C-alpha positions in Angstrom: -28.3 19.9 27.8 -28.3 23.7 29.1 -28.4 25.8 31.9 -31.2 28.5 32.1 -31.9 31.3 34.7 -35.1 31.3 36.4 -35.7 33.8 38.9 -38.3 32.6 42.4 -39.8 35.4 43.7 -40.3 34.6 47.7 -42.0 37.1 50.5 -39.5 39.9 51.7 -40.4 38.4 55.3 -39.0 35.0 54.5 -36.4 33.9 57.4 -34.3 32.1 54.6 -34.9 33.1 51.1 -32.3 30.6 49.5 -34.3 27.8 51.2 -37.5 29.2 50.6 -36.7 29.3 46.8 -35.1 25.8 47.1 -38.3 24.6 48.1 -40.3 26.6 45.4 -38.5 25.1 42.6 -39.0 21.2 44.2 -42.2 20.6 42.0 -40.6 21.2 38.6 -37.5 19.5 39.8 -37.6 15.7 38.0 -38.3 14.3 34.7 -38.8 16.9 31.9 -42.7 16.3 30.5 -44.3 15.1 34.0 -44.4 18.8 35.2 -40.5 18.6 35.6 -38.6 21.7 34.0 -35.4 21.1 35.1 -33.5 18.2 36.2 -30.9 20.1 38.3 -30.6 23.2 39.8 -28.7 25.4 42.4 -28.8 29.1 43.3 -26.6 31.1 41.6 -24.4 28.7 39.4 -23.8 29.9 36.2 -25.5 33.2 37.0 -23.7 33.9 40.0 -23.8 37.8 41.3 -25.5 38.5 37.9 -28.7 40.1 39.8 -26.3 42.6 41.3 -23.9 43.1 38.3 -21.2 40.9 39.6 -18.7 39.5 37.5 -17.6 35.9 38.0 -15.6 35.9 41.3 -12.8 33.5 40.1 -12.1 31.8 36.6 -13.3 28.9 37.7 -16.8 27.5 37.9 -18.2 27.7 41.2 -18.0 23.5 41.6 -14.4 23.5 40.3 -13.4 25.6 42.7 -14.8 24.6 45.7 -13.4 21.0 44.2 -9.9 22.5 44.3 -9.7 24.5 47.1 -12.2 23.2 49.5 -14.3 26.7 50.1 -17.8 27.8 48.2 -17.0 30.4 46.0 -21.1 31.3 45.1 -22.7 33.4 48.3 -26.3 33.4 48.4 -26.3 37.0 49.0 -24.9 37.4 45.7 -27.8 35.8 44.0 -31.0 37.3 46.4 -32.2 41.2 45.5 -35.2 42.8 46.2 -37.9 42.6 42.9 -37.8 46.5 42.7 -33.9 46.3 42.1 -33.5 44.0 39.6 -31.5 45.2 36.6 -33.0 46.3 33.3 -31.0 44.0 31.8 -32.1 40.9 32.9 -34.6 38.7 31.3 -35.0 35.1 32.7 -35.9 32.2 30.8 -38.7 31.5 33.7 -40.3 33.1 37.1 -41.4 31.4 40.0 -43.9 33.2 42.0 -44.8 33.1 45.5 -47.7 31.3 44.9 -45.7 28.7 43.3 -46.7 29.0 39.7 -44.3 28.9 37.2 -44.4 31.2 34.4 -41.9 30.8 31.0 -40.6 32.0 27.8 -42.3 29.3 26.1 -45.6 29.1 25.1 -45.2 33.2 24.2 -45.1 34.1 20.0 -41.7 36.3 20.7 -39.1 37.0 23.5 -41.1 40.7 23.3 -44.4 39.4 24.5 -42.6 37.2 27.0 -40.3 40.4 28.2 -43.9 41.8 28.5 -44.9 38.9 30.7 -41.9 39.1 32.6 -42.3 42.9 33.7 -46.1 42.2 34.6 -45.1 39.7 37.1 -42.3 42.0 38.5 -44.9 45.1 38.5 -47.1 42.4 40.4 -44.4 41.7 43.2 -42.5 44.4 44.1 -42.2 43.9 47.6 -40.8 40.2 47.3 -37.1 39.2 46.9 -35.9 37.6 43.5 -33.5 34.4 43.8 -31.4 33.7 40.8 -31.4 29.7 40.2 -29.3 28.2 37.5 -31.4 25.4 36.0 -30.3 22.4 34.0 -32.5 20.5 31.8 
């Protein structure tokens, strides 16, 4: 079982980027292999605030904090940024583009090849918003 960062690119004019990103993830949710890429996903999650350079808000995981205090610690705004403002240090394991296509590091010969593909995807969608999604497989 592992977690990996997926960036979902959504159109900037979207009323609810989080809901749009969740809908874009649904075709990839389910049994691995049959089109499924993740058996679970959540906006932010372990990567909460990463896109804005924030450190974790609390020393508890978001789920533990919510259980203990009844409050959500993950704020959608901490996990949505314009693609053009993505930190150079962020290299996700996968990207879902606005057309719904899944792009991932698997299938590339090495990390440099995936990074080149990722940079090509960000350059192709400079006006989109990036939503950080914590995927589990």
